[in-house]
C-alpha positions, 0 to 999 in steps of 0.5 A: 831682488836678487837673493841667494837660493840655493848652494850647489855641491857635489853629491861626491866632491873630493879636493881638486876636482875643481867644480865649477870651473865652468856653469851654464843655467837654461829654464830648469836646469843647470850644468856645473863642470868638474874637470878635475874630477877623478873617475875616469883617471885623474882629471878625466874630469866629469860634469853635473846636472842640477833640476829646480823643483820650486826654490829647490835645486837637487843633482839628477845625474852626473855625466863623464865621457863615454871614453873618457881617459886620465888629463881630459879636462872633460868639463872645463867647458859647459854650455846648456839648451834646451834639452841639449848639453855640450861639454868641452875636454880641450886635453882629450887626444894630446890637447887636440880637444874633443866635445860631447853633447848629451841629450835628456829624455825625460830625467835620463841624459844620454850622450849622443854625440863626440865631436872634433875638429875636422883639421884637428891637431896635437895642441889645438886644445878644441873644446876650451869653450863652448856654447850651444843654440837650438841646433847649433854648437860652437866651439873653440880652438884658441892655439890652433895654429892657420894664422900663427901660433896660437892665433885660434879658430872656432868651429860650429856644428848643426844637428840633423836628427840625432846627427851633428855635423860640422859647418863651418870653420871660423878664422878672424879676418886679421888673425895673427899668432897669439890671439887666442881667438876662441878662448870665449864663445857664445850662440845666439841663434843666426849670431856668434862672439869669439874672444881674442883675448891675445889680440894686439891693437890696442897693445900687447894681450889687449884684447879684442872679440868678433861678430859672425853670423850665418845665413845659410850655411855660410858663416861670414865676420860682421864686426870686430869689437875693441874697447873704446879706451884698450890698453895692454894687457887688458884681456879683452874678450876672456869671456863673452855673452851675446843674447839678442841685440846685446853682447858683453865683454869681459876685461879681466886685466884693465885698470890693473887687474881690478876689471871691467866689461862692455856691453855692446848694442846692435839697433833693431832694423830699421830702414837703411837710410844711408844705403850702406846695407849694414847695421853696426854693433855701438858701445854702450856702456862698461864698467 
């Protein structure tokens, strides 16, 4: 049985802070974004770290961008794993976007790096979505134009010591105008899932999601996921999450906006009986 343990509020919360627009939890720590916070200017944004002690969650610190300014939207997206968090600020730099890595040492969180796309331009919205796993972080730029206006992209960064370096830029093999690839991302080890809620394979804005896997320093598109019963304006891929052999994809527009979610499973590797060298992600349930 799951029961509510606590309601979390910002110690200095105010109107239009939009506290909890984004959330992430790992172990005894949680991070909560408040992209409308005004500490560094109107809608500059912030994020809060909470720590659990027994059944009590207490605010440990408030995170701000070292160079934050008005309308950055710092905290629009957040992710935590171990001693690291990543916070997206998709309107930084005239909406080109950025993200910030913070590292914990004891009870102190310190900004370690600011991430930007190597080819970022105004309006890309880099940092719209973020996810971190171990020494890797993935960041969506859902309004990048490489495959057409707002076709979207995602960037992978890897850590070496205290330095974060862009390792790859991910694009879908069939990307097109207004796909918004990168509107959602999730990373687990060597596997990433990236949503494209504007994809139109099953009709306008029906949506899709893509699985990418890493081998060494190379990231390869492994599979494109679609709803088996997808239709126009489902927005499949509006949210995604992956853990091990399971992935879940949100579809908030399904069934006249009632919404649904689809779970996909990739079987644990067994001898390749058909000798095609591949295993596929399969929809195991939806609802």
